[in-house]
PAFI-101253 format. One record per residue (C-alpha): x, y, z; residue number from 0. Coordinates in steps of 0.5 Angstrom, whole numbers, plus 2048, in hexadecimal, padded with zeros to 3 digits. Layout:
% residues N
<pt u="X" v="Y" w="Z" num="NUM"/>
...
This chain:
% residues 166
<pt u="800" v="800" w="800" num="0"/>
<pt u="803" v="807" w="7FE" num="1"/>
<pt u="804" v="80C" w="803" num="2"/>
<pt u="7FF" v="812" w="803" num="3"/>
<pt u="805" v="816" w="801" num="4"/>
<pt u="807" v="813" w="7FB" num="5"/>
<pt u="800" v="814" w="7F8" num="6"/>
<pt u="800" v="81B" w="7F9" num="7"/>
<pt u="806" v="81E" w="7F7" num="8"/>
<pt u="807" v="825" w="7F7" num="9"/>
<pt u="80B" v="829" w="7F2" num="10"/>
<pt u="810" v="82E" w="7F4" num="11"/>
<pt u="813" v="835" w="7EF" num="12"/>
<pt u="819" v="832" w="7F0" num="13"/>
<pt u="818" v="82B" w="7EC" num="14"/>
<pt u="81B" v="82A" w="7E5" num="15"/>
<pt u="817" v="823" w="7E3" num="16"/>
<pt u="811" v="824" w="7DD" num="17"/>
<pt u="80B" v="825" w="7E0" num="18"/>
<pt u="808" v="823" w="7D8" num="19"/>
<pt u="80F" v="81F" w="7D5" num="20"/>
<pt u="80C" v="81F" w="7CF" num="21"/>
<pt u="80B" v="827" w="7CF" num="22"/>
<pt u="806" v="826" w="7CA" num="23"/>
<pt u="802" v="82B" w="7C6" num="24"/>
<pt u="7FC" v="82B" w="7CA" num="25"/>
<pt u="7FF" v="82D" w="7D0" num="26"/>
<pt u="803" v="833" w="7CC" num="27"/>
<pt u="7FD" v="835" w="7C9" num="28"/>
<pt u="7FA" v="837" w="7D0" num="29"/>
<pt u="800" v="83A" w="7D3" num="30"/>
<pt u="800" v="83E" w="7CD" num="31"/>
<pt u="7FA" v="840" w="7CD" num="32"/>
<pt u="7FA" v="842" w="7D4" num="33"/>
<pt u="800" v="846" w="7D4" num="34"/>
<pt u="7FC" v="849" w="7CE" num="35"/>
<pt u="7F6" v="84B" w="7D2" num="36"/>
<pt u="7FA" v="84F" w="7D6" num="37"/>
<pt u="7FE" v="852" w="7D1" num="38"/>
<pt u="7F8" v="854" w="7CE" num="39"/>
<pt u="7F4" v="857" w="7D4" num="40"/>
<pt u="7FC" v="85A" w="7D6" num="41"/>
<pt u="7FC" v="85D" w="7CF" num="42"/>
<pt u="7F6" v="860" w="7CE" num="43"/>
<pt u="7F5" v="863" w="7D4" num="44"/>
<pt u="7FC" v="866" w="7D4" num="45"/>
<pt u="7FA" v="869" w="7CD" num="46"/>
<pt u="7F3" v="86C" w="7CF" num="47"/>
<pt u="7F6" v="86F" w="7D5" num="48"/>
<pt u="7FC" v="871" w="7D1" num="49"/>
<pt u="7F8" v="875" w="7CC" num="50"/>
<pt u="7F2" v="877" w="7D1" num="51"/>
<pt u="7F8" v="87B" w="7D5" num="52"/>
<pt u="7FA" v="87E" w="7CE" num="53"/>
<pt u="801" v="87A" w="7CF" num="54"/>
<pt u="806" v="879" w="7C9" num="55"/>
<pt u="808" v="872" w="7C6" num="56"/>
<pt u="80E" v="871" w="7CA" num="57"/>
<pt u="80B" v="872" w="7D1" num="58"/>
<pt u="804" v="86F" w="7CF" num="59"/>
<pt u="807" v="869" w="7CC" num="60"/>
<pt u="80C" v="868" w="7D3" num="61"/>
<pt u="805" v="868" w="7D7" num="62"/>
<pt u="802" v="862" w="7D2" num="63"/>
<pt u="808" v="85F" w="7D2" num="64"/>
<pt u="809" v="85F" w="7DA" num="65"/>
<pt u="801" v="85E" w="7DB" num="66"/>
<pt u="802" v="858" w="7D6" num="67"/>
<pt u="807" v="855" w="7DC" num="68"/>
<pt u="803" v="856" w="7E1" num="69"/>
<pt u="7FD" v="853" w="7DF" num="70"/>
<pt u="800" v="84C" w="7DB" num="71"/>
<pt u="804" v="84C" w="7E3" num="72"/>
<pt u="7FD" v="84E" w="7E7" num="73"/>
<pt u="7F9" v="848" w="7E3" num="74"/>
<pt u="7FF" v="843" w="7E4" num="75"/>
<pt u="7FF" v="845" w="7EC" num="76"/>
<pt u="7F8" v="845" w="7ED" num="77"/>
<pt u="7F8" v="83D" w="7EB" num="78"/>
<pt u="7FE" v="83B" w="7EF" num="79"/>
<pt u="7FB" v="83F" w="7F5" num="80"/>
<pt u="7F5" v="83B" w="7F4" num="81"/>
<pt u="7F9" v="834" w="7F4" num="82"/>
<pt u="7FB" v="836" w="7FB" num="83"/>
<pt u="803" v="839" w="7FA" num="84"/>
<pt u="805" v="83F" w="7FE" num="85"/>
<pt u="805" v="846" w="7FB" num="86"/>
<pt u="80D" v="846" w="7FB" num="87"/>
<pt u="80E" v="83F" w="7F7" num="88"/>
<pt u="808" v="841" w="7F2" num="89"/>
<pt u="80B" v="847" w="7F1" num="90"/>
<pt u="811" v="843" w="7EF" num="91"/>
<pt u="80D" v="83E" w="7EB" num="92"/>
<pt u="80A" v="843" w="7E7" num="93"/>
<pt u="810" v="846" w="7E5" num="94"/>
<pt u="813" v="840" w="7E3" num="95"/>
<pt u="80D" v="83E" w="7E0" num="96"/>
<pt u="80C" v="845" w="7DB" num="97"/>
<pt u="812" v="849" w="7DB" num="98"/>
<pt u="814" v="845" w="7D4" num="99"/>
<pt u="80E" v="844" w="7D1" num="100"/>
<pt u="80B" v="84C" w="7D2" num="101"/>
<pt u="812" v="84F" w="7D1" num="102"/>
<pt u="811" v="84B" w="7C9" num="103"/>
<pt u="80A" v="84D" w="7C8" num="104"/>
<pt u="80C" v="854" w="7CA" num="105"/>
<pt u="811" v="854" w="7C5" num="106"/>
<pt u="80D" v="851" w="7BF" num="107"/>
<pt u="807" v="855" w="7C1" num="108"/>
<pt u="80A" v="85C" w="7C2" num="109"/>
<pt u="80F" v="85A" w="7BC" num="110"/>
<pt u="809" v="859" w="7B8" num="111"/>
<pt u="805" v="85F" w="7BA" num="112"/>
<pt u="80B" v="864" w="7B9" num="113"/>
<pt u="80D" v="861" w="7B3" num="114"/>
<pt u="806" v="861" w="7AF" num="115"/>
<pt u="806" v="868" w="7AC" num="116"/>
<pt u="802" v="86D" w="7AE" num="117"/>
<pt u="800" v="869" w="7B4" num="118"/>
<pt u="802" v="86D" w="7BA" num="119"/>
<pt u="7FE" v="872" w="7B7" num="120"/>
<pt u="7F7" v="86F" w="7B7" num="121"/>
<pt u="7F4" v="871" w="7BD" num="122"/>
<pt u="7EF" v="86E" w="7C1" num="123"/>
<pt u="7E9" v="86F" w="7BE" num="124"/>
<pt u="7ED" v="86C" w="7B7" num="125"/>
<pt u="7EA" v="865" w="7B5" num="126"/>
<pt u="7F1" v="865" w="7B1" num="127"/>
<pt u="7F4" v="865" w="7B9" num="128"/>
<pt u="7F1" v="85F" w="7BB" num="129"/>
<pt u="7F2" v="85B" w="7B5" num="130"/>
<pt u="7FA" v="85C" w="7B5" num="131"/>
<pt u="7F9" v="85A" w="7BD" num="132"/>
<pt u="7F6" v="855" w="7BB" num="133"/>
<pt u="7FB" v="852" w="7B6" num="134"/>
<pt u="800" v="854" w="7BB" num="135"/>
<pt u="7FD" v="84F" w="7C0" num="136"/>
<pt u="7FC" v="84A" w="7BB" num="137"/>
<pt u="804" v="84A" w="7BA" num="138"/>
<pt u="806" v="84B" w="7C0" num="139"/>
<pt u="802" v="845" w="7C2" num="140"/>
<pt u="805" v="841" w="7BC" num="141"/>
<pt u="80B" v="843" w="7BE" num="142"/>
<pt u="80B" v="841" w="7C5" num="143"/>
<pt u="808" v="83B" w="7C5" num="144"/>
<pt u="80D" v="837" w="7C3" num="145"/>
<pt u="812" v="83A" w="7C9" num="146"/>
<pt u="80C" v="838" w="7CE" num="147"/>
<pt u="80D" v="831" w="7CB" num="148"/>
<pt u="814" v="831" w="7CB" num="149"/>
<pt u="814" v="833" w="7D2" num="150"/>
<pt u="80E" v="82E" w="7D5" num="151"/>
<pt u="812" v="828" w="7D1" num="152"/>
<pt u="818" v="82B" w="7D6" num="153"/>
<pt u="815" v="82A" w="7DC" num="154"/>
<pt u="814" v="832" w="7DC" num="155"/>
<pt u="80F" v="837" w="7DB" num="156"/>
<pt u="808" v="836" w="7DB" num="157"/>
<pt u="80A" v="82F" w="7DE" num="158"/>
<pt u="80C" v="832" w="7E4" num="159"/>
<pt u="805" v="835" w="7E4" num="160"/>
<pt u="802" v="82F" w="7E2" num="161"/>
<pt u="805" v="82B" w="7E8" num="162"/>
<pt u="800" v="82F" w="7EE" num="163"/>
<pt u="7FA" v="82D" w="7EA" num="164"/>
<pt u="7F6" v="828" w="7EE" num="165"/>
């Protein structure tokens, strides 16, 4: 008969064994959609606030990126805290799980926006702004999903978070 502790193992943020040895695409897609949600909320909120305050492109972009990281981390933090992990450990898990994913996503989506002719001049009331943002976020998803798959396959990124899901 197995001991109760053997059946109910708890993961630690420093574990390195892959939670999903195959690092499958379904897990990577879910992780990337999770990241995309936080990034999109932060991006849009940052652009709305920056525009409403009459800020220029650079401060608005900085706010949007900052909020994208904030919301991305907050979503992960919420789930890990809900699993009963203490705040300090949960913050470490969120940082480990999301930093590379959010950074890649932000680099791609903001790169597309900055390089798209006229995108930085399109206002929030302009349909062109929303189409370009949607294309930029889709491009960021396509580039970030393989990054997440690679990390998960090595027990990093969202594989760390999934250890806390029961």
